[in-house]
C-alpha positions as CSV (number, residue, x, y, z in Angstrom):
1,X,5.7,-24.2,-4.4
2,X,9.0,-22.2,-4.1
3,X,7.2,-19.2,-5.6
4,X,4.5,-19.3,-2.9
5,X,7.2,-19.6,-0.2
6,X,9.0,-16.5,-1.6
7,X,5.8,-14.5,-1.7
8,X,5.0,-15.6,1.9
9,X,8.4,-14.5,3.1
10,X,8.2,-11.1,1.4
11,X,4.7,-10.6,2.9
12,X,6.0,-11.5,6.4
13,X,8.9,-9.0,6.0
14,X,6.5,-6.3,4.9
15,X,4.3,-6.9,7.9
16,X,7.2,-6.8,10.3
17,X,8.4,-3.4,9.0
18,X,6.3,-0.3,8.7
19,X,6.7,2.3,5.9
20,X,9.7,4.1,7.4
21,X,11.7,0.8,7.7
22,X,11.5,0.5,11.5
23,X,10.2,-2.7,13.2
24,X,6.6,-2.6,14.2
25,X,6.2,-2.1,17.9
26,X,3.3,-4.5,18.1
27,X,3.8,-7.2,20.7
28,X,2.5,-10.4,22.2
29,X,2.4,-11.8,25.7
30,X,5.9,-12.8,27.1
31,X,6.8,-16.5,26.6
32,X,9.2,-16.0,29.6
33,X,9.4,-13.2,32.1
34,X,13.2,-13.7,32.0
35,X,13.5,-12.7,28.3
36,X,14.8,-9.4,27.2
37,X,12.2,-7.1,25.7
38,X,9.6,-8.4,28.2
39,X,7.6,-5.8,30.0
40,X,5.5,-7.2,32.9
41,X,2.8,-5.1,34.7
42,X,1.4,-6.3,38.0
43,X,-1.4,-4.6,39.9
44,X,-1.0,-5.2,43.6
45,X,-3.3,-2.3,44.4
46,X,-7.0,-2.4,45.4
47,X,-8.4,-0.6,42.3
48,X,-8.3,-1.2,38.6
49,X,-5.5,0.8,36.9
50,X,-5.0,2.3,33.4
51,X,-1.4,2.4,32.3
52,X,0.3,4.0,29.3
53,X,4.0,3.8,28.6
54,X,5.3,5.8,25.6
55,X,8.3,7.1,23.8
56,X,8.3,10.1,21.5
57,X,7.2,7.8,18.6
58,X,5.9,4.5,20.1
59,X,3.3,3.3,22.5
60,X,5.0,0.5,24.4
61,X,2.3,-0.5,26.9
62,X,-1.4,0.5,26.9
63,X,-3.6,-1.2,29.5
64,X,-7.2,-0.3,30.5
65,X,-8.7,-1.2,33.8
66,X,-6.1,-3.9,34.8
67,X,-7.9,-5.5,37.8
68,X,-6.4,-5.8,41.3
69,X,-4.2,-8.9,41.5
70,X,-3.8,-9.1,37.7
71,X,-0.6,-9.4,35.6
72,X,-0.1,-8.4,32.0
73,X,3.0,-8.9,29.9
74,X,4.3,-7.5,26.6
75,X,7.0,-9.2,24.6
76,X,8.5,-7.1,21.9
77,X,10.1,-8.7,18.8
78,X,13.6,-9.8,19.8
79,X,14.5,-9.8,16.1
80,X,14.6,-6.0,16.2
81,X,18.0,-4.5,16.8
82,X,20.0,-7.4,15.4
83,X,18.3,-9.9,17.7
84,X,18.5,-7.8,20.8
85,X,15.0,-6.5,21.0
86,X,13.0,-3.3,21.3
87,X,13.2,-0.5,22.4
88,X,16.5,1.1,21.3
89,X,19.2,2.3,23.7
90,X,18.8,5.7,25.4
91,X,15.2,6.2,24.5
92,X,13.2,8.4,26.9
93,X,10.2,6.5,28.2
94,X,7.2,7.9,30.2
95,X,4.8,5.7,32.1
96,X,1.6,7.2,33.3
97,X,-0.9,5.4,35.6
98,X,-4.4,6.3,36.6
99,X,-6.4,4.5,39.3
100,X,-10.2,4.1,39.1
101,X,-10.6,6.8,41.8
102,X,-8.8,9.3,39.5
103,X,-5.4,9.4,41.3
104,X,-2.4,9.6,39.0
105,X,1.3,8.8,39.0
106,X,3.9,9.3,36.3
107,X,7.5,8.2,36.0
108,X,10.2,8.9,33.3
109,X,13.3,6.9,32.5
110,X,15.6,6.0,29.6
111,X,16.1,2.6,28.2
112,X,19.5,1.0,28.9
113,X,20.0,-0.8,25.7
114,X,18.3,-3.1,23.3
115,X,15.7,-5.4,24.8
116,X,15.4,-4.1,28.4
117,X,13.4,-6.3,30.8
118,X,10.9,-4.0,32.5
119,X,8.8,-4.7,35.6
120,X,6.0,-2.3,36.4
121,X,4.4,-2.6,39.8
122,X,1.2,-0.8,40.8
123,X,0.8,-0.7,44.6
124,X,-1.8,0.8,46.7
125,X,0.0,4.2,46.8
126,X,2.8,4.1,44.2
127,X,3.9,3.2,40.7
128,X,7.3,1.6,40.5
129,X,9.2,0.7,37.3
130,X,12.4,-1.4,37.3
131,X,14.3,-1.5,34.0
132,X,17.0,-4.1,33.7
133,X,19.4,-4.3,30.8
134,X,19.2,-7.9,29.5
135,X,22.4,-8.2,27.5
136,X,25.0,-6.3,29.6
137,X,24.6,-6.8,33.4
138,X,24.5,-3.2,34.5
139,X,22.6,-1.9,37.6
140,X,18.8,-1.5,36.9
141,X,17.0,1.8,36.8
142,X,14.3,2.0,39.5
143,X,11.9,4.9,39.4
144,X,8.9,5.5,41.6
145,X,6.1,8.0,41.9
146,X,3.3,8.2,44.5
147,X,-0.3,8.4,43.4
148,X,-2.0,11.7,44.0
149,X,-5.1,13.7,42.9
150,X,-3.9,15.9,40.1
């Protein structure tokens, strides 16, 4: 019984970390929108939207045809970064959105620290991202971009 528990624990640790020792960026829906490492996307626009948020080495959010009025959340593992969450501090992040009519918008920002809480709002004519540092109460980053034909 103890041997099976040890093998299960080792297997779990192996799944949580990829080959280069970094935590896997896979995620699940947020259990609470107030948690650090929770990224919430809401489409208040009139068209479906595709959204992609990436760093140099990770895909953080990838949504296809999020319908008008819909919300999607991503909860990153809060066990990463000594219990503070993912992504790491000062990581450059780019979020690109494309409406079903082909219009595009793109914003870039840096993460505050471990486990930022990020709200992504798609409106009729703009993409807005608000990144709040969960652990140290510092002013949030707010970046916006208007949708345009590109």
